[in-house]
N, C-alpha and C positions, 0 to 999 in steps of 0.2 A: 504494500500500500504506500508506495513512495513514488514520487514523480520528479523528474528533473526537467528544468526549463519551464517556460510559460504554459499556462493552462490553455488548452485549445477550446475555442467557443464554436458552437454550432447553432445557427439560427434556423429554426424550422418554419415552414409555411403551413397554412391550413391544409394544403394537399398532403403534406408530410403527416400531419396529425390524423387525417382521414385514413392514411395507409396504416398507421399504428393501430387504429381502431379495427381495421380490417384484419390485421394480424392477430389481435387479442381475442376478438369475438369467437372465432372457431375454437381456440384453445380453451376458453372459459366454458363454452357450451359443451365441449367434449367431456368435461368432468361430471357435472351435475348442475341442476338449476340452483341458484342462490336465492334465498328468501328475502334478503335485505343486503344493503350496501352501506358501508361507512366511508364517507369522503373525508380524508384528512385535510384539514384547512391549513393553508390556503391552496397549496399546490394541487390537491386532489379534486378540487371543486369542478373545474372544467373537464378534466379527463373523466371523472366519475359521472358527470352529467351526460357526457357523450355515450359512455358505456351503459349507463342506466337505460337510456333510450334504446340503444341497439339491442340490449339484452331483455328489455321489457321488465326491468326491476322497478317496482313502484315504491317500495319501502326504502327511502334514501335518508340516511342519518349522517350526522357530522361528529367529528372528534377534533378538538383543538389541543395540541400537545406542544409543550415548550420545554426545552432543555436549557439549563444554565450553561453559559459558555465556560467550558473547563479547559485546562491545558490538555494537550493531546493525550497524555498518558492516563488522564482520569476520565476520558470520554465514556468508556464502557461502564464505569462506576456511577456516572451521573444518573440521578433518578429523574424520570419524567414528571413534569407538572401537567396534569390533565386539566386544562382550563374549561373544557366542555367535553362531555362524553355521554352516550346514550345510557339510559337506565338498564339495569340487568334484565328486567322483564322483557325488554325488546330484543335481547340477545340469546337468552337461555333456550337451548335445544333448537337453534336456528342456524342455517348455513349462511354465513356472513362473508361478503367479499369486501375487503379493505382496499381502497384505491388511493394512491398518491401519484404525483407526477414522476418523481425520480427516487430510486433507491440509491442514495449516496453512501452515507455511513451505515444506513440500515437501522439506526436507533429508533426512529419514529415508527416505522412499520412493525418492527418486532415488539415495541412497547404496546401498540394498539392491539396486535395479535394476542399478546399475553393477557391483556385485560379482557378481551372478548372470550378467550378460553377460560379465564378464571370465573367468568359469569356463566359458563356452561354452553357457550356458543361454539360452533365449528367454524374456524376462521381460515381464510385463504387471502394472501396478499397479491396485489396487482399494481404494477407501475408501467408507465409508458417506457421509461428508460432505466436500465440496470447498469450501475457502474461498479463492477466487481473490484476495480482497482482502488476505490475509496472505501469500500465496505469494511467495517470494523469486525465483521463476523466471518469466520472461516467456514463455518458449517451451516450458515443460513443464507438464503437468497429468496427473492420473491417467487411465489408459486407461478405467477404469470407475468411476463414482460414482453413489450413490443420490440425492443432492441437493446443490445449491449453497447455501451459507449465508454470512452475515457474522457469525453468532452464535457464542458459546462454547457448544458442545453438551455437555449433561449426559445421559449414557445411564442407563437404569434400573439397571444394575448398579453405578453409581457413587454412588447416593444414600445408601447407608449410611455412606460415608466422610466425609460433609460436603461441602459444595459452595461453597467460596470465599465464605462470607458469605451465601449464598442460604438463606433459611429454607425448608426443605422441610416441608410439612404432613404430620403424622403422623395417627394415628387421633384422632378428635375425643373430647374428654373429656366425659362426661355430668355 
């Protein structure tokens, strides 16, 4: 989990996002139907909405998770702070698909999975992009992912906010 040199950035288009959904839907449908979905805020809201529509999942819940910024060595020990989470009654004995945009360190997805399983739910994780090079876990990865990457991904819905010093081309001036 080490990289040398600058971080590569990849800017996605809406067409790229559609292709990721097209890759994920058959994977997810091949396992079993999910009764509900948890969208991890904020990154999982748009991917989860697209997948909920494509999979016809109507019970869509949210989880807001925050980790204190810790030195690299302490990241695995940092406890998640659940700012918002569905009640156990919505999770018990249900198949729950947990959706986020990217599995970077993996802390958020694994924390949400752990809490769903502790409530008696059957959890599976799903992300658009899996970055195994940043993951803090050697034996955990998302159950479903659209692509593997080593890049910092910039989704089309993030472009208006500015992108860490990346110059995003706007309309050409005449």
